[in-house]
N, C-alpha and C positions, 0 to 999 in steps of 0.2 A: 465781865465784861460785857460792856453795851456797846448795841449797832445804832447808829444815828442815821436815820433815813435822810436825804436832802435831796428835794425836788430843784432841778436846776435848769430845767426848760418854761420856757413860755409858752403858752398858746394864745391864737389870736382868733375872733370869731368872727367871720365874715358872714354877713348877712344878705341875701338878694334882694334888689330891688325889685320891686311890682310896679303895676302900671305905668310904665315909660312905652312911650309913642315914638316910633322913629319919624323923623322929619313931618312930626304935626305941627302948624304955624300957631296952634291955639295954645300948643304946651311948649314951653321952654327944652330945647334938644339938646344945647350945649350943657355938659362936653360929650352927649351919648349920639353924636352925629352917625356912628358906627353901627349902633345897635341895631341888630336883625329885624326886620317887620313884624315877626312871629315871638321875638322874646317873650312878650305879655300873654303867649300861649303856654310858657312852659310854666309846668307847677314851680312855687317857691318853694327853695331850701334852703338849709345853711350847711357851710362848711368849717369844720374847725382846721386850721393850718397850724404844724407846731415846729418850731423852731430847731435847727440841728447843733447852735454852737452853745456850749456850755453859759449858763446864765446872758445868753445872747449878746454877751462882749464881742468887740472887734476882735477878729485874729484869734479867738480863743480856741480849746479844742472841740472837734466835731464828733458828735454822735453817729454810728454807723452799725449796720446788720452785722458785721465781723464775718468772718470764716463762714461760707456756706459749704453744705453736706452735699449739693446736689449742682449739676450744671445744666445750664439753660442754653441748647444749641439754638443758635439762629436758622440752622437748616437741617432740620431732626431726619429729613427724608434718604432716601436709599442715594448713594452718591456712585457716579458711575466713572470708574476711573482706567479707561482706555488705552492706558497706556503702560498699566503696571501689572506688576506679577506679583502673586501672593502663595506662600507656602505652610503647611500645617506641619503638625507633629507627626514623630514617624509611627509607623506600620510594621509590626515585628510577627509573623504569622507563627513562629516558632513558641514566641514567650506567651502570645496571647495579646500583647498592647497595642492598644489603638488607639493614638491620639492624632486622629485623622481629621477631627471635629474641635481640635484645639488650636488657636491661634493667638497665641498670646503676644499681646502689646508691650509686654516687656522685653523682647526681643525683635533685633532686625530681622524681621521676615518679607520684606517687601524689596522690590527692585523695579525700577521704573526708565522705560526707554523714553526717549527725546521724542516729546508728543509733536515738536512739529512735522514728525516724519507720519501722523495719524495713528490710527488704533491698530492694536495687535489684533490679527486676523488669524493667527496661525500658527504653533508651535508645535517645532518637531525636535525630538530627544535623538541624539546619534553619539554613540559612543560614549563620552563624557562629557558633551558638550550642549547645549540646548538651543537650536536654531529657532528665532524669531522673525515672525514672516509681518512686518509693518504694509499699512496701505503703499506707502513710499521709500522703503528701507530694508534691508536684509542683513540681520545682524545674527551673532551669537553670544550666548553668554556661559561662560564658564562655569561647570560645576565642580563644587568640592575644591576650588583653585583658584588662583588669581594673577594677575598678570604685572608685573612689575617692569617699567620701560625705562631704559638708561639714555644718558644724555644724547647718544646719536638715534634714539627712535627704535632701538630693537628691543622686543619682548623678552623677557623673561619669567616662566609659567614657576608660581611655586603653590605648596599646600597652603590652603586655608580653610578656618572655620565654617566661612561662609557657605551655605548651600549653593545659593545664587551669585557667583563671581561679578566680574567685571562684564558690561555689554561691548562688544567689539563689533563695529561696524564691516560689512563686505566691502569691498570696491565698487563704485557704480552707483547712480541714481536709479533702482531698480527697488520696485516693490511690487506686492501681490494683489495691490488695489483693494477692489472688496469681492474677490473670487477664490475664497479657499478652497472651494470644491474644485478648481484646475488643479489642485496639485497632487504629484503623483511621484513615488519613488522608486530607484531601481538601484540595489546596490550602492553606492557614495554619490548617485547622481537623483538630482531632485527636479523635478519638471512645473513650471508653472507660469501664469499669465499675468502680463500687468498690462491692464485694460487702458490705463490712462495714459501710457506712451506707446500702444499699439504692438505689443511686442510679445514672443513666446520664451521664455527663456530655461537654462540649466544651469544647477548650482551642484559643482565639481569641484574636487580636488584643484583643480586651476583657478575658483573663483565663479563668478556669473558669465555667460555666454548667451549672446541672441541668437536662437538658434531659429529663430522665424526669417532671419535673415539669410538663410539658406534657399535661397530660389523663392519666396514665399512671401517677403517683407510688404509688398501691395497688397496681396490678399488679406494680411493679416491686420495692416493699417486701417483698412477700410471696416472689414468686418469683427473686429473685438470692439469697435468704437459702435457699433448697431446690436450685438449681440446683448440680450436681456438675463441672459442667464450661459453660464461658462461650466462644462463638466470634462475633468481629466481626470484618467488613469493609467496605468501600466498593463499592458498588454504581455504576461508572461508565457503564453504558448507560442506567440510568433517574436516576442521582444520589441516591442513598439510603445512608442509613448502615443496613447489615443486622445483626442481634443475633439469635444461637440461642441460648437458654437449654434445656440439656440434664440429663434426670433422671434419675435411676436407678427409673425407674416404668414400668411395663409397659403401665399404661392410657394414663397421658400421658406418652410420653418424651422431648418436646421441645415448645418453644414459638418459634418463629421470627418477628420481627416487622423492620420497619422505618420507621426515619426521615426525612419526607421536611422539606429545610429550608424548600423555598419556602412549605409551609404553617404551617412549625415546628409541627409533629406527627405520632403514629406513624399511619401510613396504613393499614397492611397485616399480616396475619398470612399466614405463607408454610405450606406441606404439606411442607416437607422438611427434613432432619436433616444439617448439611454436618460435615463435619471439620475441613475449613477452606475460609475464602473468599478470594476477591483479584481483582481487577481488572486487565485490561493493555488498553492504549490505552483503547476503547471499549466491550471486552465485560467480560462478568461471569462469572466460574470459578467453582465448587464441587468440593470433592474429596469424594468419599465411597465407604467399602469399597476405599480405593487406587485409585481411578478417578478421572479428571477430567471434569467436563461443562462444556458452555458454557449457561449459564442463558437468553440472550435468543437460542436459536434453537429451531425444532421448533414444535410446537403449542404454544398457551397451556394452561397448568395442568399441564404433563406435566413432572415431576421424577423424575427415575433411570429413567427407564422406564413411570413410571405415571401415568394421566391422572385429574386429582382435579378434583371441582365446584368452581366458585368462588362464592362467595356475598359478598353484602354486607350489613351490617344496619344500618338505620337507625330514627330515632325522629321520630315526627309528632307535634306538640308545639305547634301554632297555638292563641292565645287559651288559654294552659294553665290558666287558673281557671276554664274556661267547658267545662261536660258537652255532649258532642258527638255526635252519631251520624256514622261514616266510613262513604260511603255506595259509594263506586269507590277504587280503585287505578289509578294513573294513573304512567306512566314515559317518560322520555325516554331513546333510546338504540337500540341494534340487538335486531334479532327473533332470539330465543333465551333471554330471561329468564323466569322463572319466578315466581310468589308460592310461597314455599316455608311460609310460615306467617305470622300477623299477630293480633298480642294487644293488647287492649286494658288499661289500667289497672284497668278493672271485673275483668277476669277474661275480657272474650268474647273467642272467637276464631273466624278464620273458615274457611273449608275451602282448599285450597292452589288455586291456580290455574296450568292451564299454560301453556305458551310460547303464540305466535302460531304459526298455523300459514298461511299463503298461500294464498287461494282459487287452484284450478284449474279450467277448462272441464272437465275427467273427472271431476273431485269433485262439482263444484256444477254440475251437468246440469241438474237438475230442483228444484220448488218446495220438495221434501218436503226434499233434502240440504240448500238455502239453508238453511231454517227449522231444521235439527237445526244446522247451523254458527253460526246466530244466536244459540242458546239455549246452546252448549256451554261449558262451564266453562273457556275461556281466556282468551287478551287477542285483544282486537280492536283494529285499525289504525284508525286516522283523524288524515288533516293529517299523516303522518309521526309520532303519537305513537299510545301505546300503552294501553290503558286496558281495566276488567274491573271488572262489579259485584262485592260483596263479598257471600259468601254464610254467613250465619253458622253455625255450628257448635257452638252452645253445646247444654248439655242443660237439660231443663226443672227448672223452682225449683216451690216449693208456689204454687198458685194463680195460675201463668203461662198465658195462653191459646196464646202465641205463641213458640216456639222453636224454634232449629236453622234448616233450610232453609227452613222457613214465614215466616222474616222473613230480610230482606236487612242488610247493614250490622251494625256493633258500636258498641257504643257506652261512651264513656269520656273522662276525662282527655285522654291523648295513646295512640297508639298505638305498638306495636314491630313494626317491618317486617322480614323478612327474604327478601331477593331471591336465586336462585339460578339459575346456569348447571349444568345437569346435565354431567357427566362424558362421556355421550355425544355431547352436541351441542359441550362444549369442543373435542372431540377431531378434530371435521369441519369446523368453522364458524371457526375462527382467533380474530381478536380481536373481541368482543362486548362496546360500550361501556357505561355506564350513566351518564347525565348528570345526571339529578334524578329524585327520587319524589314523588308530592304526591296528597292525596284530596280528595275534594268530602265537604264535612261541612257540617250544618245543628246548630243548636241542640237540643238534647233539651228534649221537653217535657215530661218527667217525670223 
């Protein structure tokens, strides 16, 4: 048996032309009008062109490289699939099997969320579901099960060999924007912010609720937009969600607030700017400048080694349509509170009132000292409550006969009261509670 080799291809030799000058009037240029000006400077070389058709015949079979044993990717660089999830093989600590570094392309190990809702910012595993927080949507992925929907739209959960099952979106056009550090969880409640929509949200058994609308809609609408960093966490000691909005502003670098589920309201502003906050067992911790601090220990009002004054602002608005004279200021709580300011709706203001000073035999040992104590501008104690007369601090207007300290009380529809415990008192007195603030009023005669 003999093998006869047949050469079935044709080869053409193409030689480069030299000494061709473009647009030279002394040299014929046609048909070389488009020859580059530096063509003559390129070294001359020859090219061999080989036909791909068998015997060069029309419509004959072609010659090809055949099947390739490699793949030439157009984009061999790393790809960022911002809306996709992937899982590896299993890890079994009892048998020593560790396949966490195996990602088999032959198995269905990826699941993608809708890319229109932005990138995945946060994942949280709850029971047998995986909660997915995208920039503009919150969804849950079923784990080891899937959902089959009837014609009426009702879902029936079935077991499935899939690790990540169907992705089901929660109702509402809310997401976590680009602030995964705002996330906090307690029990079945998840808290987070949506900077794009200017709101703070809670995800629980009844779905997503906008908790920023509980009296703080305007505040978060404005402040979330300007915040450069948002840090959230759960305070296990006081059962509050703590949220710190931080700005690149030297005058107001941060605003830290807390939300209390028991009153469904935002109860406090705090004087600290945490890098990160978390809870362990029943204690609340925060991180600042690379150090960890236990929040619910030491003196009250002390954050990161600095003791701050504590203040509470209330509005007295009994009979809102009636012009009243506010004569006294009264409060129930611990000794140590001062009246920092009190301003009525008409603009009248009062002098500050100092904290209660307990009398002693050494200081009140004569009638003159007792009279001085009675008429001093500080709170007095009676039946375990504290009260003081309001001293007007207004400036005279045209035709006014009495003003300022010559008259007592202030007039208006309502008044704004700011009670404060000074940093000095706070550092040495421990907890000083405030239960109620009130004022004795009479109807204004003019």
